[in-house]
C-alpha positions as a LaTeX table, in Angstrom:
\begin{tabular}{lrrr}
\hline
Residue & $x$ (\AA) & $y$ (\AA) & $z$ (\AA) \\
\hline
Met1 & 14.54 & $-1.10$ & 23.16 \\
Lys2 & 13.40 & 0.69 & 19.99 \\
Tyr3 & 11.46 & $-1.09$ & 17.24 \\
Val4 & 11.29 & $-0.16$ & 13.56 \\
Val5 & 9.43 & $-1.87$ & 10.73 \\
Ile6 & 10.48 & $-0.92$ & 7.19 \\
Leu7 & 7.94 & $-2.23$ & 4.72 \\
Gly8 & 8.42 & $-2.21$ & 0.94 \\
Asp9 & 4.86 & $-2.64$ & $-0.29$ \\
Gly10 & 4.61 & $-5.44$ & $-2.85$ \\
Met11 & 8.40 & $-5.90$ & $-2.86$ \\
Ala12 & 8.30 & $-9.71$ & $-3.14$ \\
Asp13 & 7.99 & $-11.25$ & $-6.60$ \\
Trp14 & 8.40 & $-14.37$ & $-8.72$ \\
Pro15 & 11.53 & $-15.50$ & $-10.61$ \\
Ile16 & 11.81 & $-13.64$ & $-13.92$ \\
Glu17 & 13.36 & $-15.39$ & $-16.93$ \\
Ser18 & 14.74 & $-12.19$ & $-18.50$ \\
Ile19 & 17.03 & $-11.65$ & $-15.50$ \\
Gly20 & 18.24 & $-15.20$ & $-15.22$ \\
Gly21 & 15.45 & $-16.56$ & $-13.05$ \\
Leu22 & 16.08 & $-14.00$ & $-10.30$ \\
Thr23 & 13.44 & $-11.92$ & $-8.55$ \\
Pro24 & 13.69 & $-8.10$ & $-8.43$ \\
Leu25 & 14.76 & $-8.42$ & $-4.78$ \\
Glu26 & 17.61 & $-10.75$ & $-5.79$ \\
Lys27 & 18.60 & $-8.66$ & $-8.80$ \\
Ala28 & 18.62 & $-5.30$ & $-7.00$ \\
Gln29 & 21.89 & $-3.93$ & $-5.63$ \\
Thr30 & 21.13 & $-3.86$ & $-1.89$ \\
Pro31 & 24.44 & $-3.56$ & $-0.02$ \\
Glu32 & 22.79 & $-2.48$ & 3.24 \\
Met33 & 20.33 & $-5.37$ & 3.38 \\
Asp34 & 23.17 & $-7.72$ & 2.37 \\
Val35 & 25.19 & $-6.63$ & 5.42 \\
Ile36 & 22.22 & $-6.74$ & 7.81 \\
Ser37 & 21.15 & $-10.18$ & 6.57 \\
Lys38 & 24.39 & $-11.73$ & 7.85 \\
Met39 & 23.40 & $-10.70$ & 11.38 \\
Ser40 & 19.66 & $-11.37$ & 11.16 \\
Glu41 & 16.97 & $-13.98$ & 11.22 \\
Ile42 & 15.53 & $-14.64$ & 7.78 \\
Gly43 & 12.18 & $-16.34$ & 7.28 \\
Leu44 & 8.75 & $-16.46$ & 5.68 \\
Ala45 & 5.42 & $-15.20$ & 6.98 \\
Ala46 & 1.93 & $-15.87$ & 5.61 \\
Thr47 & 0.26 & $-12.46$ & 5.83 \\
Ile48 & $-2.88$ & $-13.39$ & 3.87 \\
Pro49 & $-5.23$ & $-15.81$ & 5.67 \\
Asp50 & $-6.67$ & $-18.64$ & 3.58 \\
Gly51 & $-9.73$ & $-17.49$ & 1.70 \\
Met52 & $-9.00$ & $-13.76$ & 1.98 \\
Lys53 & $-7.97$ & $-11.57$ & $-0.93$ \\
Pro54 & $-4.31$ & $-10.50$ & $-1.06$ \\
Gly55 & $-4.64$ & $-6.76$ & $-0.52$ \\
Ser56 & $-2.47$ & $-4.16$ & 1.18 \\
Asp57 & $-5.34$ & $-3.75$ & 3.65 \\
Thr58 & $-5.44$ & $-7.32$ & 4.97 \\
Ala59 & $-1.67$ & $-7.73$ & 4.65 \\
Asn60 & $-0.68$ & $-4.57$ & 6.54 \\
Leu61 & $-3.18$ & $-5.35$ & 9.28 \\
Ala62 & $-1.49$ & $-8.73$ & 9.62 \\
Val63 & 2.02 & $-7.25$ & 9.68 \\
Leu64 & 0.91 & $-4.87$ & 12.43 \\
Gly65 & $-0.36$ & $-7.83$ & 14.43 \\
Tyr66 & $-4.09$ & $-7.55$ & 13.79 \\
Asn67 & $-5.68$ & $-10.79$ & 12.60 \\
Pro68 & $-7.50$ & $-9.80$ & 9.39 \\
Glu69 & $-10.11$ & $-12.49$ & 9.97 \\
Lys70 & $-11.10$ & $-10.64$ & 13.15 \\
Tyr71 & $-10.46$ & $-6.96$ & 12.35 \\
Tyr72 & $-10.98$ & $-6.52$ & 8.61 \\
Thr73 & $-14.21$ & $-4.77$ & 7.55 \\
Gly74 & $-13.07$ & $-3.51$ & 4.14 \\
Arg75 & $-10.30$ & $-1.35$ & 2.75 \\
Ser76 & $-12.16$ & 1.89 & 2.20 \\
Pro77 & $-13.35$ & 2.35 & 5.80 \\
Leu78 & $-9.70$ & 2.41 & 6.88 \\
Glu79 & $-8.99$ & 5.13 & 4.31 \\
Ala80 & $-12.02$ & 7.04 & 5.59 \\
Leu81 & $-10.33$ & 7.23 & 9.00 \\
Ser82 & $-7.30$ & 8.87 & 7.40 \\
Ile83 & $-9.36$ & 11.40 & 5.47 \\
Gly84 & $-11.23$ & 12.27 & 8.66 \\
Ile85 & $-14.70$ & 11.06 & 7.69 \\
Asp86 & $-16.89$ & 10.31 & 10.67 \\
Met87 & $-18.76$ & 7.27 & 9.38 \\
Glu88 & $-22.15$ & 6.24 & 10.66 \\
Asp89 & $-22.70$ & 2.57 & 11.47 \\
Thr90 & $-25.00$ & 2.31 & 8.43 \\
Asp91 & $-22.52$ & 3.97 & 6.02 \\
Ile92 & $-20.61$ & 2.02 & 3.39 \\
Ala93 & $-17.21$ & 3.35 & 2.33 \\
Ile94 & $-16.07$ & 2.60 & $-1.21$ \\
Arg95 & $-12.66$ & 3.24 & $-2.73$ \\
Cys96 & $-13.01$ & 5.52 & $-5.74$ \\
Asn97 & $-9.99$ & 5.36 & $-8.04$ \\
Ile98 & $-9.57$ & 7.74 & $-10.94$ \\
Val99 & $-8.40$ & 5.40 & $-13.69$ \\
Thr100 & $-7.52$ & 5.50 & $-17.38$ \\
Val101 & $-9.86$ & 3.69 & $-19.74$ \\
Ser102 & $-9.48$ & 3.52 & $-23.51$ \\
Glu103 & $-10.63$ & 6.44 & $-25.63$ \\
Asp104 & $-12.75$ & 5.06 & $-28.43$ \\
Asn105 & $-16.28$ & 5.22 & $-29.78$ \\
Leu106 & $-17.29$ & 1.98 & $-28.10$ \\
Pro107 & $-19.89$ & 1.84 & $-25.32$ \\
Tyr108 & $-18.40$ & 2.18 & $-21.82$ \\
Glu109 & $-18.71$ & $-1.52$ & $-21.06$ \\
Gln110 & $-16.54$ & $-2.32$ & $-24.10$ \\
Lys111 & $-13.70$ & $-0.03$ & $-23.06$ \\
Thr112 & $-10.38$ & $-1.38$ & $-21.77$ \\
Ile113 & $-8.81$ & $-0.40$ & $-18.46$ \\
Ile114 & $-5.32$ & 0.88 & $-19.23$ \\
Asp115 & $-3.97$ & 2.32 & $-15.98$ \\
His116 & $-5.33$ & 1.94 & $-12.43$ \\
Ser117 & $-3.42$ & 5.06 & $-11.25$ \\
Ser118 & $-3.83$ & 7.42 & $-14.24$ \\
Gly119 & $-0.08$ & 7.76 & $-14.54$ \\
Glu120 & 0.22 & 8.40 & $-10.77$ \\
Ile121 & $-1.77$ & 11.61 & $-11.17$ \\
Thr122 & $-0.99$ & 14.37 & $-8.68$ \\
Thr123 & $-3.38$ & 15.03 & $-5.82$ \\
Glu124 & $-3.84$ & 18.60 & $-7.02$ \\
Glu125 & $-5.00$ & 17.48 & $-10.48$ \\
Ala126 & $-7.18$ & 14.75 & $-9.04$ \\
Ala127 & $-8.87$ & 17.18 & $-6.64$ \\
Glu128 & $-10.08$ & 19.24 & $-9.62$ \\
Leu129 & $-11.49$ & 16.13 & $-11.26$ \\
Ile130 & $-13.23$ & 14.92 & $-8.10$ \\
Glu131 & $-14.76$ & 18.39 & $-7.72$ \\
Ala132 & $-16.16$ & 18.11 & $-11.25$ \\
Val133 & $-17.62$ & 14.71 & $-10.39$ \\
Lys134 & $-19.13$ & 16.05 & $-7.15$ \\
Asn135 & $-20.83$ & 18.91 & $-8.99$ \\
Glu136 & $-22.52$ & 16.48 & $-11.38$ \\
Leu137 & $-23.12$ & 13.32 & $-9.36$ \\
Glu138 & $-23.15$ & 13.96 & $-5.63$ \\
Asp139 & $-26.46$ & 13.83 & $-3.75$ \\
Asp140 & $-27.72$ & 13.13 & $-0.23$ \\
Ile141 & $-26.96$ & 9.41 & $-0.58$ \\
Tyr142 & $-23.55$ & 9.41 & $-2.28$ \\
Lys143 & $-20.72$ & 11.71 & $-1.14$ \\
Phe144 & $-17.28$ & 12.04 & $-2.76$ \\
Tyr145 & $-14.06$ & 12.84 & $-0.86$ \\
Val146 & $-10.58$ & 13.68 & $-2.09$ \\
Gly147 & $-7.76$ & 11.39 & $-0.97$ \\
Thr148 & $-4.22$ & 11.17 & $-2.36$ \\
Ser149 & $-3.14$ & 10.91 & $-6.01$ \\
Tyr150 & $-5.57$ & 8.53 & $-7.75$ \\
Arg151 & $-7.02$ & 7.14 & $-4.49$ \\
His152 & $-10.32$ & 8.72 & $-3.40$ \\
Leu153 & $-13.42$ & 7.78 & $-1.48$ \\
Thr154 & $-17.19$ & 7.55 & $-1.79$ \\
Ile155 & $-19.55$ & 7.22 & 1.17 \\
Trp156 & $-22.86$ & 5.51 & 0.44 \\
Lys157 & $-25.50$ & 6.31 & 3.07 \\
Asn158 & $-27.46$ & 3.25 & 4.21 \\
Gly159 & $-25.68$ & 1.21 & 1.56 \\
Ile160 & $-24.80$ & $-2.45$ & 1.25 \\
Val161 & $-21.42$ & $-4.15$ & 0.96 \\
Thr162 & $-21.31$ & $-5.24$ & $-2.66$ \\
Glu163 & $-18.69$ & $-7.25$ & $-4.52$ \\
Leu164 & $-16.43$ & $-4.94$ & $-6.55$ \\
Thr165 & $-13.31$ & $-5.70$ & $-8.61$ \\
Pro166 & $-10.01$ & $-3.88$ & $-7.89$ \\
Pro167 & $-8.88$ & $-2.09$ & $-11.06$ \\
His168 & $-5.28$ & $-3.28$ & $-10.70$ \\
Asp169 & $-6.55$ & $-6.87$ & $-11.05$ \\
Ile170 & $-7.89$ & $-6.32$ & $-14.57$ \\
Leu171 & $-5.33$ & $-4.11$ & $-16.30$ \\
Gly172 & $-5.53$ & $-4.52$ & $-20.07$ \\
Lys173 & $-8.95$ & $-6.17$ & $-19.91$ \\
Val174 & $-12.33$ & $-5.06$ & $-21.26$ \\
Val175 & $-14.32$ & $-3.75$ & $-18.30$ \\
Gly176 & $-17.76$ & $-5.14$ & $-19.15$ \\
Glu177 & $-17.80$ & $-8.27$ & $-16.99$ \\
Tyr178 & $-16.20$ & $-6.46$ & $-14.04$ \\
Leu179 & $-18.65$ & $-3.58$ & $-13.67$ \\
Pro180 & $-20.69$ & $-3.18$ & $-10.46$ \\
Glu181 & $-24.01$ & $-4.98$ & $-10.15$ \\
Glu182 & $-25.28$ & $-2.01$ & $-8.15$ \\
Glu183 & $-27.01$ & 0.10 & $-10.82$ \\
Lys184 & $-26.16$ & 3.50 & $-9.32$ \\
Leu185 & $-22.44$ & 2.78 & $-9.10$ \\
Tyr186 & $-22.44$ & 1.49 & $-12.67$ \\
Glu187 & $-24.25$ & 4.66 & $-13.78$ \\
Phe188 & $-21.74$ & 6.88 & $-11.96$ \\
Met189 & $-18.82$ & 5.17 & $-13.68$ \\
Lys190 & $-20.35$ & 5.60 & $-17.14$ \\
Lys191 & $-21.23$ & 9.25 & $-16.50$ \\
Ser192 & $-17.80$ & 9.98 & $-15.06$ \\
Tyr193 & $-16.19$ & 9.25 & $-18.43$ \\
Asp194 & $-18.31$ & 11.95 & $-20.06$ \\
Ile195 & $-17.47$ & 14.39 & $-17.25$ \\
Leu196 & $-13.73$ & 13.69 & $-17.12$ \\
Asn197 & $-12.42$ & 12.66 & $-20.53$ \\
Asn198 & $-12.33$ & 16.19 & $-21.96$ \\
His199 & $-11.90$ & 18.05 & $-18.67$ \\
Pro200 & $-9.19$ & 20.77 & $-18.93$ \\
Val201 & $-6.96$ & 18.79 & $-16.54$ \\
Asn202 & $-7.05$ & 15.81 & $-18.91$ \\
Ile203 & $-6.58$ & 17.91 & $-22.02$ \\
Lys204 & $-3.36$ & 19.24 & $-20.46$ \\
Arg205 & $-2.26$ & 15.74 & $-19.45$ \\
Ala206 & $-2.81$ & 14.44 & $-22.97$ \\
Glu207 & $-0.77$ & 17.32 & $-24.40$ \\
Lys208 & 2.10 & 16.25 & $-22.12$ \\
Gly209 & 1.81 & 12.62 & $-23.23$ \\
Leu210 & 0.36 & 11.54 & $-19.86$ \\
Asn211 & $-2.50$ & 9.13 & $-19.32$ \\
Lys212 & $-5.86$ & 10.79 & $-18.90$ \\
Ala213 & $-7.68$ & 10.28 & $-15.60$ \\
Asn214 & $-10.95$ & 9.76 & $-17.38$ \\
Ser215 & $-13.13$ & 7.44 & $-15.30$ \\
Leu216 & $-14.09$ & 6.60 & $-11.74$ \\
Trp217 & $-13.66$ & 3.00 & $-10.63$ \\
Phe218 & $-15.31$ & 1.72 & $-7.44$ \\
Trp219 & $-13.95$ & $-1.11$ & $-5.30$ \\
Gly220 & $-13.08$ & $-2.13$ & $-1.72$ \\
Ala221 & $-16.49$ & $-1.55$ & $-0.09$ \\
Gly222 & $-16.76$ & $-1.97$ & 3.67 \\
Thr223 & $-18.31$ & $-0.96$ & 6.96 \\
Lys224 & $-17.07$ & 1.19 & 9.83 \\
Pro225 & $-13.95$ & $-0.43$ & 11.38 \\
Ala226 & $-13.27$ & $-1.14$ & 15.04 \\
Leu227 & $-9.56$ & $-1.61$ & 15.78 \\
Asp228 & $-7.84$ & $-2.00$ & 19.14 \\
Ser229 & $-5.23$ & 0.51 & 20.28 \\
Phe230 & $-1.69$ & $-0.51$ & 19.31 \\
Glu231 & $-0.32$ & 0.75 & 22.63 \\
Gly232 & $-3.06$ & $-1.04$ & 24.53 \\
Lys233 & $-2.36$ & $-4.25$ & 22.63 \\
Tyr234 & 1.45 & $-4.21$ & 22.81 \\
Gly235 & 2.43 & $-1.64$ & 25.44 \\
Lys236 & 4.43 & 0.38 & 22.84 \\
Arg237 & 3.89 & 3.97 & 21.72 \\
Gly238 & 3.69 & 3.68 & 17.95 \\
Ala239 & 3.97 & 5.99 & 14.95 \\
Met240 & 3.17 & 5.52 & 11.25 \\
Ile241 & 5.04 & 7.03 & 8.30 \\
Ser242 & 3.28 & 6.52 & 4.98 \\
Ala243 & 2.08 & 8.48 & 1.96 \\
Val244 & $-1.15$ & 6.52 & 1.48 \\
Asp245 & $-4.48$ & 6.92 & 3.22 \\
Leu246 & $-4.88$ & 3.19 & 3.88 \\
Leu247 & $-1.87$ & 3.07 & 6.21 \\
Lys248 & $-2.69$ & 6.41 & 7.78 \\
Gly249 & $-6.22$ & 5.14 & 8.41 \\
Ile250 & $-4.93$ & 1.99 & 10.08 \\
Ala251 & $-2.78$ & 4.25 & 12.26 \\
Val252 & $-5.74$ & 6.42 & 13.21 \\
Gly253 & $-7.83$ & 3.36 & 14.00 \\
Thr254 & $-5.10$ & 1.87 & 16.20 \\
Glu255 & $-4.34$ & 5.22 & 17.87 \\
Met256 & $-0.81$ & 5.44 & 16.48 \\
Lys257 & 0.72 & 8.82 & 15.70 \\
Val258 & 0.57 & 9.72 & 11.99 \\
Ile259 & 3.78 & 11.43 & 10.83 \\
Glu260 & 3.30 & 13.62 & 7.75 \\
Val261 & 6.44 & 13.91 & 5.59 \\
Pro262 & 6.52 & 16.69 & 2.95 \\
Gly263 & 7.05 & 15.23 & $-0.50$ \\
Ala264 & 5.97 & 11.72 & 0.49 \\
Asp265 & 3.58 & 10.87 & $-2.34$ \\
Gly266 & 3.60 & 7.10 & $-2.82$ \\
Thr267 & 5.53 & 7.26 & $-6.10$ \\
Leu268 & 8.99 & 6.11 & $-7.16$ \\
Glu269 & 10.22 & 9.65 & $-6.50$ \\
Thr270 & 8.81 & 9.91 & $-2.98$ \\
Asn271 & 10.80 & 11.67 & $-0.25$ \\
Tyr272 & 12.81 & 8.69 & 1.00 \\
Glu273 & 15.26 & 10.81 & 2.99 \\
Gly274 & 12.41 & 12.65 & 4.68 \\
Lys275 & 10.84 & 9.38 & 5.75 \\
Ala276 & 14.14 & 8.11 & 7.14 \\
Gln277 & 14.75 & 11.33 & 9.06 \\
Ala278 & 11.21 & 11.27 & 10.45 \\
Ala279 & 11.65 & 7.68 & 11.63 \\
Val280 & 14.87 & 8.47 & 13.46 \\
Lys281 & 13.38 & 11.60 & 15.04 \\
Val282 & 10.23 & 9.92 & 16.30 \\
Leu283 & 12.28 & 7.16 & 17.95 \\
Leu284 & 15.24 & 9.08 & 19.34 \\
Glu285 & 13.89 & 12.58 & 19.97 \\
Asp286 & 10.16 & 12.12 & 20.45 \\
Glu287 & 10.72 & 8.98 & 22.49 \\
Tyr288 & 8.27 & 6.71 & 20.74 \\
Asp289 & 8.96 & 2.98 & 21.06 \\
Phe290 & 7.86 & 1.82 & 17.61 \\
Val291 & 7.73 & 3.23 & 14.09 \\
Tyr292 & 6.29 & 1.70 & 10.93 \\
Val293 & 7.82 & 3.08 & 7.72 \\
His294 & 5.71 & 2.17 & 4.69 \\
Val295 & 6.99 & 2.69 & 1.13 \\
Glu296 & 4.47 & 2.27 & $-1.69$ \\
Ala297 & 6.82 & 2.46 & $-4.70$ \\
Pro298 & 7.69 & $-1.27$ & $-5.21$ \\
Asp299 & 3.98 & $-2.10$ & $-5.34$ \\
Glu300 & 3.21 & 0.67 & $-7.82$ \\
Met301 & 6.04 & $-0.44$ & $-10.09$ \\
Gly302 & 4.77 & $-4.02$ & $-9.89$ \\
His303 & 1.32 & $-2.86$ & $-10.98$ \\
Gln304 & 2.90 & $-0.94$ & $-13.84$ \\
Gly305 & 4.77 & $-4.07$ & $-14.89$ \\
Ser306 & 8.07 & $-2.18$ & $-14.87$ \\
Leu307 & 10.91 & $-4.51$ & $-13.86$ \\
Glu308 & 13.52 & $-1.77$ & $-14.12$ \\
Lys309 & 11.57 & 0.62 & $-11.91$ \\
Lys310 & 10.69 & $-2.05$ & $-9.35$ \\
Ile311 & 14.37 & $-2.89$ & $-8.97$ \\
Lys312 & 15.10 & 0.82 & $-8.61$ \\
Ala313 & 12.40 & 1.16 & $-5.91$ \\
Ile314 & 14.01 & $-1.66$ & $-3.92$ \\
Glu315 & 17.46 & $-0.08$ & $-4.30$ \\
Tyr316 & 16.10 & 3.28 & $-3.13$ \\
Leu317 & 14.52 & 1.57 & $-0.11$ \\
Asp318 & 17.86 & $-0.04$ & 0.75 \\
Gly319 & 20.13 & 2.98 & 0.34 \\
Arg320 & 17.84 & 5.88 & 1.20 \\
Ile321 & 15.76 & 4.51 & 4.08 \\
Ile322 & 17.18 & 1.30 & 5.54 \\
Lys323 & 20.80 & 2.48 & 5.61 \\
Pro324 & 20.28 & 5.92 & 7.24 \\
Val325 & 17.82 & 4.52 & 9.80 \\
Phe326 & 20.05 & 1.56 & 10.65 \\
Asp327 & 23.16 & 3.78 & 10.90 \\
Ala328 & 21.45 & 6.40 & 13.07 \\
Leu329 & 20.07 & 3.86 & 15.51 \\
Thr330 & 23.42 & 2.07 & 15.69 \\
Glu331 & 25.29 & 5.31 & 16.34 \\
Ser332 & 22.78 & 6.36 & 19.02 \\
Gly333 & 23.75 & 3.46 & 21.25 \\
Glu334 & 20.10 & 2.51 & 21.72 \\
Asp335 & 19.21 & $-1.15$ & 21.63 \\
Phe336 & 16.89 & $-1.74$ & 18.69 \\
Arg337 & 15.16 & $-4.34$ & 16.58 \\
Met338 & 14.47 & $-3.82$ & 12.87 \\
Leu339 & 11.99 & $-5.83$ & 10.79 \\
Ile340 & 12.26 & $-5.53$ & 6.99 \\
Leu341 & 9.58 & $-7.10$ & 4.79 \\
Pro342 & 6.86 & $-6.55$ & 2.18 \\
Asp343 & 3.18 & $-6.94$ & 2.96 \\
His344 & 2.45 & $-9.21$ & $-0.04$ \\
Pro345 & 4.04 & $-9.98$ & $-3.42$ \\
Thr346 & 3.14 & $-7.89$ & $-6.48$ \\
Pro347 & 4.73 & $-9.94$ & $-9.26$ \\
Ile348 & 5.72 & $-8.18$ & $-12.47$ \\
Glu349 & 4.30 & $-11.08$ & $-14.46$ \\
Val350 & 0.70 & $-10.60$ & $-13.28$ \\
Arg351 & 0.81 & $-6.90$ & $-12.24$ \\
Thr352 & $-1.38$ & $-7.53$ & $-9.19$ \\
His353 & $-1.17$ & $-8.88$ & $-5.64$ \\
Thr354 & $-0.68$ & $-12.56$ & $-4.83$ \\
Ala355 & $-1.07$ & $-14.43$ & $-1.56$ \\
Glu356 & 2.07 & $-16.54$ & $-1.09$ \\
Pro357 & 4.16 & $-16.03$ & 2.08 \\
Ile358 & 6.52 & $-13.07$ & 2.12 \\
Pro359 & 10.21 & $-12.99$ & 3.16 \\
Tyr360 & 11.11 & $-11.16$ & 6.37 \\
Met361 & 14.40 & $-10.13$ & 7.95 \\
Leu362 & 14.60 & $-9.48$ & 11.69 \\
Tyr363 & 17.68 & $-7.79$ & 13.15 \\
Asp364 & 18.28 & $-7.42$ & 16.91 \\
Ser365 & 21.23 & $-5.27$ & 18.01 \\
Thr366 & 21.41 & $-7.25$ & 21.28 \\
Asp367 & 21.28 & $-10.67$ & 19.62 \\
Lys368 & 23.22 & $-10.63$ & 16.35 \\
Lys369 & 23.00 & $-13.81$ & 14.33 \\
Glu370 & 25.61 & $-15.46$ & 12.15 \\
Ser371 & 24.00 & $-16.27$ & 8.84 \\
Asp372 & 25.07 & $-17.03$ & 5.29 \\
Leu373 & 21.62 & $-16.24$ & 3.92 \\
Arg374 & 20.78 & $-13.22$ & 1.80 \\
Tyr375 & 17.49 & $-11.40$ & 2.20 \\
Cys376 & 15.40 & $-12.69$ & $-0.70$ \\
Glu377 & 12.49 & $-15.02$ & $-1.39$ \\
Lys378 & 14.65 & $-18.07$ & $-2.14$ \\
Asp379 & 16.85 & $-17.82$ & 0.96 \\
Ala380 & 13.85 & $-17.06$ & 3.17 \\
Lys381 & 12.33 & $-20.34$ & 2.05 \\
Lys382 & 15.67 & $-22.08$ & 2.55 \\
Ser383 & 15.87 & $-20.81$ & 6.15 \\
Gly384 & 13.14 & $-23.13$ & 7.40 \\
Asn385 & 11.67 & $-20.33$ & 9.51 \\
Met386 & 7.95 & $-20.05$ & 8.82 \\
Cys387 & 5.25 & $-17.98$ & 10.53 \\
Asp388 & 2.07 & $-19.67$ & 9.29 \\
Glu389 & $-0.18$ & $-17.03$ & 10.88 \\
Gly390 & 1.50 & $-13.82$ & 9.79 \\
Tyr391 & $-0.29$ & $-11.59$ & 12.29 \\
Lys392 & 1.67 & $-13.35$ & 15.05 \\
Leu393 & 4.99 & $-12.08$ & 13.67 \\
Met394 & 4.50 & $-8.68$ & 15.32 \\
Asn395 & 4.15 & $-10.18$ & 18.78 \\
Tyr396 & 7.31 & $-12.19$ & 18.12 \\
Phe397 & 9.10 & $-9.06$ & 16.92 \\
Leu398 & 8.10 & $-7.02$ & 19.98 \\
Ser399 & 8.64 & $-9.78$ & 22.53 \\
\hline
\end{tabular}
């Protein structure tokens, strides 16, 4: 038996009045998921434990079968694993976004956060900006590391876990009341604006009509993680396909194979076909038992508040990943199970993550269902199937 999870990050949503009370998942043209749903189990799973914040970190740990209440030590330490940072037990890892704040003559604390991803800046551009920050701000206590696109990392030697606000939670708001209490982090953010706003990279971006990447933003602090091996836990050789360091870090921590796909960049224009081909290869040629295909685009479009692009991201997921993977596994003659789901909702209305249960669809080639339900939030609720502790869904899927 082969097992494949296809996860559309942030794909779930709320009903939207402008499209007749439908969600993006309902509105999208998804012929492949529509066919599979008639042979599958549809249901809901609560991936965010009560009292925990609805992040891709906690949610993806849950989907992979790791109880966040037991295993979660912060988002950034997981990303540190992906980047290859060997953290000390006394180190604190902090996510370091390059964001867009308003250009005006106001003090930094009166500026407005415009874009948490700086227009999905390229990694190459961001690397130049992080290098400029390192030259001015780095010392023996604080170290800066390049990640992917707008997502980077700071290691604070002998630091403390401090409460920090995710930038995607405060889009369009004045930053003052959300700035770090830790004086050094606050100082770095203020100084970063002076370093970055008129950097040649940003001058070029402005000339092209793109958002400047003109400030650091710290969030997601945490300590060194300790995750159990996926193969040791489930007896399956697993592989991860994702463009983002968070998922790659979870894979490193759980001793799964990380599959690098050229052109996979976490944007709407990511290399969908490459991800699909890599998933098929790792299962059928490399003889792995399990593959987790993570697609960031629906989440990014939710944060941007773009209904049109979120629908497009879901349609791309359906036609360019789910269909070729499903067809290839079917044609191979291998028995397989496929689990399709988001990690959490990222509703267009609020442009950030929420914690309500997510819809899942589970297909088993050896146990085809007869269903009249479509894969969407409404029908998942109608199904009556509910996994109250979402981290238990993986054991059910693999059993």
